[in-house]
VEXDREN-2710 file (C-alpha; in Angstrom, 1 decimal):
% VEXDREN-2710
k/r/px/py/pz
1/UNK/10.7/9.2/23.4
2/UNK/11.5/12.7/22.5
3/UNK/10.9/12.1/18.8
4/UNK/7.2/11.3/19.4
5/UNK/6.3/14.3/21.5
6/UNK/3.4/16.2/20.1
7/UNK/2.3/13.6/17.6
8/UNK/-1.1/13.7/19.1
9/UNK/-1.6/17.1/17.5
10/UNK/-2.0/15.4/14.1
11/UNK/-4.9/13.2/15.3
12/UNK/-3.5/10.2/13.4
13/UNK/-5.4/7.7/15.4
14/UNK/-8.7/9.4/14.5
15/UNK/-7.8/9.2/10.8
16/UNK/-6.8/5.6/10.8
17/UNK/-9.1/3.0/9.4
18/UNK/-9.2/-0.8/9.1
19/UNK/-11.6/-3.1/7.3
20/UNK/-14.2/-3.0/10.1
21/UNK/-14.6/0.7/9.5
22/UNK/-15.1/0.3/5.8
23/UNK/-17.0/-3.0/5.3
24/UNK/-20.4/-3.5/7.0
25/UNK/-20.3/-6.6/9.1
26/UNK/-23.2/-8.6/7.7
27/UNK/-24.1/-9.6/4.2
28/UNK/-27.6/-8.1/4.6
29/UNK/-26.3/-4.7/5.8
30/UNK/-23.9/-4.7/2.8
31/UNK/-26.8/-5.4/0.4
32/UNK/-29.0/-2.6/1.8
33/UNK/-26.1/-0.1/1.8
34/UNK/-25.0/-1.1/-1.8
35/UNK/-28.5/-0.3/-3.1
36/UNK/-28.7/3.0/-1.2
37/UNK/-25.3/4.1/-2.5
38/UNK/-26.1/3.1/-6.0
39/UNK/-29.4/5.1/-5.9
40/UNK/-27.8/8.2/-4.6
41/UNK/-24.8/8.0/-7.0
42/UNK/-26.9/7.4/-10.1
43/UNK/-26.7/10.9/-11.4
44/UNK/-23.2/11.6/-10.3
45/UNK/-19.9/10.8/-12.1
46/UNK/-19.0/8.2/-9.4
47/UNK/-21.8/5.8/-10.4
48/UNK/-19.6/4.2/-13.1
49/UNK/-16.9/3.3/-10.5
50/UNK/-19.5/1.7/-8.3
51/UNK/-20.9/-0.4/-11.2
52/UNK/-17.5/-1.6/-12.2
53/UNK/-16.7/-2.5/-8.6
54/UNK/-19.9/-4.6/-8.4
55/UNK/-18.8/-6.5/-11.5
56/UNK/-15.3/-7.2/-10.1
57/UNK/-15.1/-10.9/-9.2
58/UNK/-11.5/-11.7/-8.1
59/UNK/-12.2/-13.7/-4.9
60/UNK/-8.5/-14.0/-4.2
61/UNK/-8.1/-10.2/-3.8
62/UNK/-11.6/-9.4/-2.4
63/UNK/-13.0/-12.6/-0.8
64/UNK/-15.9/-11.0/1.0
65/UNK/-19.2/-10.0/-0.7
66/UNK/-19.2/-6.4/-2.0
67/UNK/-15.7/-5.9/-0.5
68/UNK/-14.3/-4.1/-3.7
69/UNK/-17.5/-2.0/-3.8
70/UNK/-17.1/-0.7/-0.2
71/UNK/-13.4/0.0/-0.7
72/UNK/-14.3/2.1/-3.8
73/UNK/-16.9/3.9/-1.8
74/UNK/-14.4/4.6/1.0
75/UNK/-11.9/6.0/-1.5
76/UNK/-14.4/8.2/-3.3
77/UNK/-16.2/9.4/-0.1
78/UNK/-12.9/10.4/1.5
79/UNK/-11.5/11.9/-1.7
80/UNK/-8.4/9.7/-1.5
81/UNK/-5.8/10.8/-4.1
82/UNK/-2.8/8.6/-3.3
83/UNK/-2.5/5.1/-2.1
84/UNK/0.9/4.1/-0.7
85/UNK/0.9/0.3/-0.5
86/UNK/3.6/-1.5/1.5
87/UNK/4.6/-4.8/-0.1
88/UNK/3.7/-5.9/-3.6
89/UNK/0.7/-8.1/-2.5
90/UNK/-1.0/-5.0/-1.1
91/UNK/0.0/-3.0/-4.2
92/UNK/-1.6/-5.7/-6.4
93/UNK/-4.8/-5.3/-4.5
94/UNK/-4.7/-1.5/-4.6
95/UNK/-3.9/-1.6/-8.3
96/UNK/-7.4/-2.9/-8.9
97/UNK/-8.7/0.6/-8.1
98/UNK/-6.6/1.9/-11.0
99/UNK/-8.1/-0.8/-13.2
100/UNK/-11.6/0.3/-12.2
101/UNK/-10.6/3.8/-13.4
102/UNK/-10.5/5.6/-10.1
103/UNK/-8.5/8.9/-10.3
104/UNK/-5.8/7.9/-7.8
105/UNK/-2.0/7.7/-7.7
106/UNK/-0.5/4.4/-6.6
107/UNK/2.9/4.1/-5.0
108/UNK/4.2/0.7/-4.0
109/UNK/7.1/0.0/-1.6
110/UNK/9.0/-3.3/-2.0
111/UNK/10.5/-4.5/1.2
112/UNK/12.1/-7.9/0.6
113/UNK/9.5/-10.6/0.8
114/UNK/8.0/-9.4/-2.4
115/UNK/11.5/-9.4/-4.1
116/UNK/12.1/-13.0/-3.1
117/UNK/8.6/-13.9/-4.4
118/UNK/9.4/-12.2/-7.7
119/UNK/12.6/-14.2/-8.0
120/UNK/10.7/-17.5/-7.4
121/UNK/7.8/-16.8/-9.7
122/UNK/7.9/-16.9/-13.5
123/UNK/9.0/-13.9/-15.5
124/UNK/6.4/-11.1/-15.7
125/UNK/4.9/-11.9/-12.3
126/UNK/4.6/-8.1/-11.4
127/UNK/3.9/-6.8/-15.0
128/UNK/0.3/-5.8/-14.2
129/UNK/1.3/-4.1/-11.0
130/UNK/4.1/-2.2/-12.8
131/UNK/1.8/-1.1/-15.6
132/UNK/-0.8/0.3/-13.1
133/UNK/1.4/1.9/-10.5
134/UNK/2.7/5.4/-10.7
135/UNK/5.9/4.9/-8.7
136/UNK/7.7/2.0/-7.0
137/UNK/10.0/2.6/-4.0
138/UNK/13.0/0.3/-3.6
139/UNK/14.6/0.3/-0.2
140/UNK/18.1/-0.6/-1.4
141/UNK/20.2/-0.8/-4.5
142/UNK/19.8/-4.6/-4.3
143/UNK/16.0/-4.0/-4.6
144/UNK/16.5/-1.6/-7.4
145/UNK/18.5/-4.0/-9.4
146/UNK/15.9/-6.8/-9.1
147/UNK/12.9/-4.5/-9.7
148/UNK/14.5/-3.4/-13.0
149/UNK/15.2/-7.0/-13.9
150/UNK/11.6/-7.8/-13.2
151/UNK/10.6/-5.3/-15.9
152/UNK/9.9/-2.1/-13.9
153/UNK/10.4/1.0/-16.1
154/UNK/13.3/3.1/-14.7
155/UNK/11.3/6.4/-14.6
156/UNK/8.8/4.8/-12.1
157/UNK/11.6/3.8/-9.7
158/UNK/12.6/5.7/-6.6
159/UNK/15.4/4.5/-4.3
160/UNK/14.7/5.4/-0.7
161/UNK/17.0/3.4/1.5
162/UNK/15.7/2.0/4.8
163/UNK/18.8/2.3/6.9
164/UNK/21.2/4.6/8.4
165/UNK/23.8/6.6/6.4
166/UNK/26.9/5.7/8.3
167/UNK/28.9/8.4/6.5
168/UNK/26.6/11.0/8.0
169/UNK/26.1/9.6/11.5
170/UNK/29.6/9.2/12.8
171/UNK/30.5/7.6/16.2
172/UNK/31.2/10.2/18.8
173/UNK/33.9/9.6/21.4
174/UNK/31.5/8.3/24.1
175/UNK/32.5/4.9/25.4
176/UNK/29.3/4.6/27.4
177/UNK/28.2/1.7/25.3
178/UNK/31.5/-0.1/25.1
179/UNK/29.8/-3.3/26.4
180/UNK/27.3/-3.2/23.6
181/UNK/24.0/-1.4/22.9
182/UNK/20.5/-2.6/23.7
183/UNK/17.9/-1.6/21.1
184/UNK/14.5/-2.6/19.9
185/UNK/13.8/-3.3/16.2
186/UNK/10.3/-3.7/14.9
187/UNK/10.8/-5.7/11.8
188/UNK/13.2/-8.3/10.6
189/UNK/17.0/-8.0/10.6
190/UNK/17.8/-9.6/7.3
191/UNK/20.2/-8.6/4.6
192/UNK/18.4/-7.4/1.5
END
């Protein structure tokens, strides 16, 4: 693929993390590391964030022992300034860091599943998320309409369509694909 040539120069794979990179594997290792981090952060401004994370007890969002603490540690250690959460459920989890007072910006992209959930749930389902996030990305005017109906403030909304502008990309006179086009789509092909 021509579009991906040279992407290695950005070292993206070396800068990608998952939970196994952030959360020590055993409860005992977590306990030891928590005490070490608290000791070394005691005289720094970050200590207050660590203490708040230790008191955070929402097991639905952070089911593993000290999970919120180590996520806070990761964010602070790496000086993360912006979290872009795809889907509202990830945005809700990330919004906890705003609740804890971390100096981050939170952007949440709604893709469809989360809109349908918002339509099923009672009014105000996303109120806390909307209050904490800095911006919300809607992928269509359909999404925009529902996000505003859910109570999102208009100044927090960005419409960034996930699709092709058919007015810009015109068909050229090549009949090479007159029998159809084969393509690969990663995602779901549903109307939103």
